[in-house]
N, C-alpha and C positions, 0 to 999 in steps of 0.2 A: 417510312422511306421517302426521301425527297424526290420530287418529280423533275425530270429533265426539262430544260427550258422549252424545247420544241413541243412537249406534251401539254404545256399551258395554253396552247392554241385552242384546245377544246373548251377552255374556260373564257375564251375571248379576251385573253390577257397575255401580253408579251413577257419575255424573260425579264426585261428591264422593269416592267410594271410589277411583276411578281416580286422581284428583289426589293423594290421600294416598299411594297406591302409587308413583306417579312420584316424589313428594318423598322417599319412603323410599329408593328406588333411587338417587336423586341424592346424598342424604346419605351413603349407604353408599359410593358411588364416591369422593366427596371424602375421606371418612375413610380408606378403604383406600389411596388414592393417596398421601396424606400418610404413613400408617403404613408403607407398603412402598416409600417413596422413588420413587414413580412406576412401580412394577412392575405388570404386567398383573393384571387382576381376572377370574377365571373367570366365564363366562356362568352356570354352574351356581349360583354364589353369588347372582347377581342374580335368577335364576329362583326360587330358594328363598324370597326375600323375598315374592314374589307367591304362590307355591303353598302357603305355610304356612296361608293362610286361604281361598284360591280354587283350585278344581280344574279350571277350564277350561284346556285344554292350549294354547290360542292366546293367552291373556291375557298371559303373560310377554313374548312377542315384541312385542305392542302397547305394553305399558308401557315396555319398553326403547327402542323406537322413539321414543316421545314424550319420554323422558328425553334421548335424543340431540338432538332438536330444541330442547329447552329449554336444554341445555348450550350449544348454539350461539347461540341468540337472547339468552339472559340473561347467560351468563358468557363468551362468546367462545371456548368450547372445543369441539373435536371429540371425541366419544366414539368412538374408532376401534376397529373390530373387527379382531382379529388371528387368523389361523389358525395354530395351534401346529405348529411343525416337529418332525419326528422325526429323531434322529441317523441319519446315513447308514449306520451299522453295523446298524441295525434294518431288516429287510425291510418294505416298504410293502405291507400287505395291502389288499385292496379294502375301502374304508371304507363302513360303513353310515351312514345318515342320523343315527342316534343317536351314533355315534362322532364324526362331524363336529361335532355340536352340543357334545359334551363337550370338544372340542378348542378351541372358541372362547374368546377372552378379549378384554378391552377395556383401552385406555389413554386417558388424557386428553392431548390435544395442543392447544396454544394456536393460535388462528386469527389472532392479532394479527400485524401486520408485525414483522419481526425487530427493527427499531430501537425500536419501542414496547414490545415484550416485554422487551428488554434494559433499557430505561429504567424501566419501571413494575412489571414482574412478576418478572423473573429473580432468583432467590435467589443472591446472590453467594457465600454460604457453600458452595454446591454446584457452582460452576463448575469447581473442580479435578477433581471426579469426571466432569464432562462432558468435560473435556480428556483424562482417562485413558481414558474410553470411546472417544473418537475415535481415540486412538493404538492401543489394543488392537484395535479393529475394523479399522483400516487394516492392521495387521500380519497379522491372520487373512485379510483380503481378499487381500493380496498373496501369501499362500501357497495361494491357491486355495479359500479358504473353510473350511479345516480345518487344524489345527496341533496337534502334541503339546504337552502341558504343559511338558515339558522344553525344547522348542524355543522356546515362547512366552516362558518366563522367560529363556532365553538372549538373546533380542532385548530384553526389558525391562531386563535387567541392563546392557546397553550404554547405556541411558538413566538408569542410576543407581537402578533400581527392583529390589529384591531380595526373593525370596520369604521370606527369613529375617527381614526387617525387620518388627517388630511395632509400631514407634513412628515411622513416617515422619512428618515435620512436616506434610505435607499430607494424606496418605492413611491414616495410622494403621497398622493391621495390613494389610499388602499382600495377603496371601492372602484376607483377608475383603473387601478392596476389589474383588478380582477376582471373588469369589463374588457380590458385589452385582450385578455386570454379568450374571451368570447368572440371578439372581433377577429382574432387570428384563427379561430375555429379549433382551438384546443378544447374549448368547452362550448356547450350550448345551454341557453337559459330559457326556462319555460315557467309560466305562471299557471297554476291550477286553481280554479275557483270551486269551492264546495260550500255547502250550507254553513259550515263553521268559519268560513272566511277564505282568503286567498293565500296560497303558499308558493314561494318561488323555489324551483328546483334547478340544479346544475347537473348536466350529464356530459359524458365524454363525447366530443364531436369527432368529425372525420380525421382531423390531424392527429388526435391522440390515439385513434383506433388504427392508424396506419401501422402496418406490420413492423417496420423498423423502430418507430417510437414505442409502440406497445411492447415490443420485445425488450427494449432497454428499461422500460418501467418495471417489468417483471424481474429482470436481472437485478435492478436497483433494490427492489423490495426484498428479493432473496438474499442479497448481500447484507442488508440491514438486519434481517432475521438471524443471519449467521454471524453478525458482528464484524463484517468486513468493512472496508472503506471504499464505497462506490465512487467512480470517477466519471462515468459516462453522463452526457448531457442530452437534453432534447434538442433536435435540430430546429 
């Protein structure tokens, strides 16, 4: 819930200063979302926008909260918080509150109905990457959420997608296209070293594990098994 202007006095911040901070956070989110092809933005980055001139420890959370409300009411976007996943090979220590905060990140998700989004907002030049994301996530999902790099490329090669291809007509450099899915946090990449050598694994990351996306993946796979024609896409 947004905080009334008078209530910002407890943060030693006027309504005008608060509005300026909210605007700066929103501009940064829009810029980084475009720059990183929709990849997550760390909470720490947004916090630093506020703390560079204001020291109250509770002010960043209030500014980010109001930015969320404005994205929804003005732009029709949800500024969705993600909790960063760790590779399964890394032991999960008992997290402190500060570690949890550092692990938070945000993405913008359209709140428009799918038909309106496709008609008025969707960037048709990026739909091929959305399709690739859906295929790769489905493969990893079917292998239990984790797959070796070698095995993943084995499945992709059956679809005509080769790791050696640097000039694919749709995806360009295939290795970089896969790396983009890691940067966008659909996948996470982990190297495991053993006496036999090192092996790279891909796992589902927080964006793929989100309830909305995960539900669409399961529906997509179910339709494939039934022989239907799936039409839903990853956000």
